C-alpha positions as CSV (number, residue, x, y, z in Angstrom):
1,M,33.3,113.4,102.5
2,P,32.6,117.1,101.7
3,A,29.4,118.7,102.8
4,R,28.2,118.6,99.2
5,P,29.2,115.4,97.4
6,R,30.6,115.8,93.9
7,L,29.0,113.9,91.1
8,L,30.0,113.3,87.6
9,Y,26.7,113.0,85.7
10,V,27.1,111.0,82.4
11,T,24.6,111.8,79.7
12,D,24.5,112.2,75.9
13,L,22.4,115.3,75.7
14,A,22.3,115.2,71.9
15,Y,21.5,111.5,71.3
16,P,18.6,111.3,68.8
17,A,16.4,108.9,70.8
18,R,13.2,108.0,69.0
19,G,10.2,109.5,70.9
20,R,12.4,110.6,73.8
21,R,14.3,113.8,74.7
22,Y,17.4,112.7,76.7
23,G,18.7,116.2,77.0
24,D,15.5,117.6,78.4
25,E,15.2,114.9,81.1
26,D,18.8,115.2,82.3
27,V,18.7,119.0,82.3
28,F,15.6,118.8,84.5
29,L,17.1,116.1,86.8
30,T,20.4,117.9,87.3
31,S,18.7,121.3,87.8
32,R,16.9,119.7,90.8
33,L,19.8,117.5,92.1
34,R,22.1,120.6,92.3
35,A,20.2,121.6,95.5
36,E,22.1,118.8,97.3
37,F,25.1,117.9,95.1
38,D,27.9,119.6,93.2
39,L,27.4,118.3,89.6
40,A,29.3,118.3,86.4
41,L,27.8,116.8,83.2
42,C,29.9,114.9,80.6
43,H,29.5,112.8,77.5
44,P,29.9,109.0,78.0
45,L,33.1,109.0,75.9
46,D,34.7,111.5,78.4
47,A,33.7,109.7,81.6
48,A,36.8,107.6,82.1
49,A,39.1,110.6,81.7
50,L,37.1,112.9,84.0
51,M,36.0,110.6,86.9
52,D,39.0,111.4,89.2
53,G,38.1,114.0,91.7
54,F,34.5,113.0,92.0
55,D,32.8,111.1,94.8
56,A,30.8,109.1,92.3
57,V,29.8,108.8,88.7
58,V,26.1,108.8,87.9
59,V,25.2,107.1,84.6
60,R,21.9,108.4,83.2
61,N,20.8,108.8,79.6
62,S,24.1,107.9,78.0
63,G,22.7,106.1,75.0
64,P,23.2,102.5,73.8
65,V,26.6,101.2,75.0
66,L,27.0,99.1,71.8
67,R,27.9,102.4,70.0
68,Y,31.0,102.8,72.1
69,R,31.6,99.3,73.6
70,R,35.4,99.6,73.9
71,E,35.2,103.0,75.6
72,Y,32.5,101.7,78.0
73,D,34.6,98.7,79.0
74,A,37.6,101.0,79.6
75,F,35.3,103.2,81.8
76,R,34.3,100.2,83.9
77,E,37.9,99.0,84.3
78,R,39.0,102.5,85.3
79,A,36.2,102.8,87.9
80,A,37.1,99.4,89.3
81,A,40.8,100.2,89.5
82,S,40.3,103.6,91.1
83,G,37.5,102.6,93.4
84,T,35.2,105.3,92.1
85,P,31.6,104.3,92.9
86,V,29.3,104.2,89.9
87,Y,25.5,104.6,90.1
88,N,23.8,102.4,89.0
89,P,26.3,100.0,90.6
90,L,28.0,97.9,87.9
91,T,26.8,94.7,89.5
92,G,23.5,94.7,87.7
93,R,22.4,91.3,86.2
94,A,20.0,92.6,83.5
95,D,20.6,94.9,80.5
96,M,23.8,96.2,82.1
97,D,25.3,92.9,81.2
98,G,23.6,92.3,77.8
99,K,20.6,90.1,77.1
100,Q,21.7,86.9,78.8
101,Y,19.3,87.5,81.6
102,L,16.4,86.8,79.2
103,L,17.7,83.3,78.8
104,D,18.4,82.9,82.5
105,L,14.8,84.1,83.4
106,T,13.3,81.8,80.8
107,A,15.2,78.8,82.2
108,A,14.1,79.8,85.7
109,G,10.4,79.9,84.8
110,F,9.9,83.6,85.3
111,P,7.0,85.3,83.5
112,V,9.2,86.6,80.6
113,I,8.8,86.4,76.8
114,P,10.4,83.0,76.1
115,T,13.9,83.4,74.8
116,V,16.3,80.9,73.2
117,D,19.8,81.2,71.6
118,R,20.1,77.7,69.9
119,P,18.1,76.2,67.1
120,E,17.6,73.0,69.0
121,D,15.6,75.0,71.6
122,L,13.1,76.5,69.2
123,G,10.5,73.9,70.4
124,R,10.3,76.0,73.6
125,L,8.7,78.8,71.7
126,A,5.5,76.8,71.0
127,G,5.3,77.1,67.2
128,A,4.8,80.9,67.0
129,D,3.5,82.4,63.7
130,A,6.4,84.9,63.7
131,Y,9.6,85.5,65.6
132,V,11.7,88.4,66.9
133,V,15.5,88.1,66.4
134,K,17.5,90.5,68.5
135,P,21.3,90.9,69.1
136,R,22.5,89.5,72.4
137,A,24.2,92.9,73.0
138,G,21.4,95.0,71.5
139,A,19.7,98.1,72.9
140,D,17.1,100.6,71.7
141,S,15.8,98.1,69.1
142,I,19.0,98.4,67.2
143,G,19.4,95.3,65.0
144,L,16.0,93.9,66.0
145,R,14.0,92.2,63.2
146,F,10.9,90.1,62.6
147,V,11.1,86.9,60.7
148,T,8.9,83.9,59.8
149,G,9.5,80.3,60.8
150,T,10.8,79.7,57.3
151,D,13.4,82.5,57.7
152,L,14.7,80.8,60.9
153,A,16.0,77.9,58.8
154,G,18.7,80.2,57.4
155,L,19.4,82.1,60.5
156,T,23.0,82.6,61.7
157,W,22.7,82.1,65.4
158,D,26.0,83.7,66.5
159,D,25.2,86.4,69.2
160,V,21.5,86.6,68.6
161,L,18.4,85.7,70.6
162,V,15.1,84.5,69.3
163,Q,11.6,85.1,70.8
164,P,8.1,84.5,69.6
165,R,6.4,87.6,68.3
166,V,3.8,88.2,71.0
167,D,0.4,89.7,70.1
168,F,-0.1,92.1,73.0
169,R,-2.6,94.7,74.0
170,Y,-0.2,97.3,75.3
171,E,3.2,97.8,76.9
172,V,3.6,99.0,80.5
173,S,6.7,100.1,82.4
174,F,7.3,100.2,86.2
175,Y,9.9,102.6,87.6
176,Y,11.8,102.0,90.7
177,V,14.4,103.8,92.8
178,D,16.3,101.2,94.9
179,D,13.6,98.7,95.7
180,T,10.8,101.2,96.0
181,F,8.1,101.6,93.3
182,Q,7.7,105.2,92.0
183,Y,5.2,105.2,89.2
184,A,4.0,103.3,86.1
185,L,3.3,104.3,82.5
186,H,1.8,102.5,79.6
187,A,1.6,102.8,75.9
188,P,-2.0,102.2,74.9
189,D,-1.1,101.9,71.2
190,P,1.4,99.1,70.5
191,E,2.6,100.9,67.4
192,R,3.6,104.0,69.4
193,R,5.9,102.7,72.2
194,W,6.9,106.1,73.6
195,V,3.5,107.8,73.6
196,L,3.0,107.0,77.2
197,E,0.2,107.7,79.7
198,P,0.0,107.3,83.5
199,Y,-1.0,103.8,84.6
200,E,-2.6,102.8,87.8
201,A,-0.7,99.7,88.8
202,T,-2.6,96.9,90.6
203,D,-1.3,94.9,93.5
204,A,-0.8,92.0,91.0
205,D,1.1,94.3,88.6
206,L,3.5,95.3,91.4
207,A,4.0,91.8,92.6
208,F,5.0,90.9,89.0
209,A,7.4,93.8,88.7
210,R,8.9,93.2,92.2
211,R,9.9,89.7,91.3
212,F,12.4,91.1,88.8
213,I,13.6,93.9,91.1
214,D,14.3,91.3,93.8
215,W,16.0,89.0,91.2
216,N,18.4,91.7,90.2
217,T,19.7,92.3,93.8
218,L,20.8,96.0,93.2
219,D,20.9,97.7,96.6
220,H,20.9,101.2,95.0
221,G,19.9,102.6,91.6
222,I,17.2,103.3,89.1
223,Q,15.5,100.4,87.3
224,R,12.7,100.1,84.8
225,V,10.7,96.9,84.4
226,D,9.2,96.8,80.9
227,A,6.3,94.4,80.3
228,C,3.6,93.6,77.8
229,R,0.0,92.7,78.5
230,T,-1.0,89.7,76.3
231,R,-4.5,89.3,74.8
232,E,-5.1,86.8,77.6
233,G,-4.3,89.4,80.2
234,E,-1.0,88.0,81.3
235,L,2.0,90.3,82.0
236,L,5.3,89.1,80.4
237,L,8.7,90.8,80.9
238,V,10.1,92.5,77.8
239,E,13.1,94.1,79.3
240,L,14.7,94.8,82.7
241,E,16.7,98.0,82.2
242,D,19.3,98.6,84.9
243,L,22.0,100.6,83.1
244,N,20.5,103.9,82.0
245,P,16.7,103.6,81.8
246,Y,14.9,106.6,80.3
247,L,12.3,107.8,82.8
248,S,9.7,109.6,80.8
249,L,9.4,112.2,83.6
250,D,7.6,114.6,81.2
251,R,4.7,112.1,81.1
252,V,4.0,112.1,84.9
253,P,2.4,114.8,87.1
254,E,4.5,117.4,88.8
255,S,4.0,115.8,92.2
256,T,5.3,112.5,90.9
257,R,8.4,114.2,89.4
258,D,9.0,115.9,92.7
259,A,8.7,112.6,94.6
260,F,11.1,110.9,92.1
261,V,13.8,113.5,92.5
262,E,13.5,113.3,96.3
263,A,13.8,109.5,96.1
264,M,16.8,109.7,93.8
265,A,18.6,112.2,96.0
266,D,18.0,110.0,99.1
267,S,19.2,107.0,97.2
268,L,22.4,108.8,96.1
269,H,23.2,109.9,99.6
270,A,22.7,106.4,100.9
271,F,24.8,105.0,98.1
272,L,27.6,107.4,98.9
273,R,27.5,106.5,102.6
274,T,27.7,102.8,101.7
275,A,30.7,103.5,99.5
276,G,32.4,105.5,102.3
277,R,32.3,108.8,100.3
């Protein structure tokens, strides 16, 4: 392995993410990671063609995969065939592999918003007043819609999931590098998901989030545990993002950003050693 590992950093700098600035976050991260790595940035559509010659591919703010599913599948196949390590590793069990994990976690009794994919299972949702219908392969709220119980009678169930619409106080996200907690942010206004403020996580909060980190079994990588706080005070999982979680680093203090960059660099070095690069 060369003294300075070579990383192909995948990001869509121009993706118009609502309430987020992908380009700014990745410009910041790469400007700092260059102290320890040789870096080249590329668009997700170019990753498969450019990965040869790099020690690893780092997938960051690459946008919803469903916009380029065929190319993403080709990228995964190319990486597997060439043995090029991908960070996050492509073994993630959560959003990296679609929304099936919401069904799996529901069935396993985890504290997650109950999720079903068959009309005969609607009884598990305890007669909610309204429901959320989301594509099984969805991301970034694309295709998500709210319906009534009456609407469900005419629902086409192919490739969709149904959840009760939860009346929650706020959403909160917990950010991890490998299995180590870094920081938490919350959105006090439920109508403004990406207007985030620092959040002081309690021991109970971290025990909640850690259950999902442990379940996912990723040895290396960046994960975001998204949850909502119900009116009764319970935390329920909304999403476990293990493919390309936006980090909202502009919403945390400088010292927290510095610590995150250090943790990510250490994680990448450990990942490359594990991969023999």
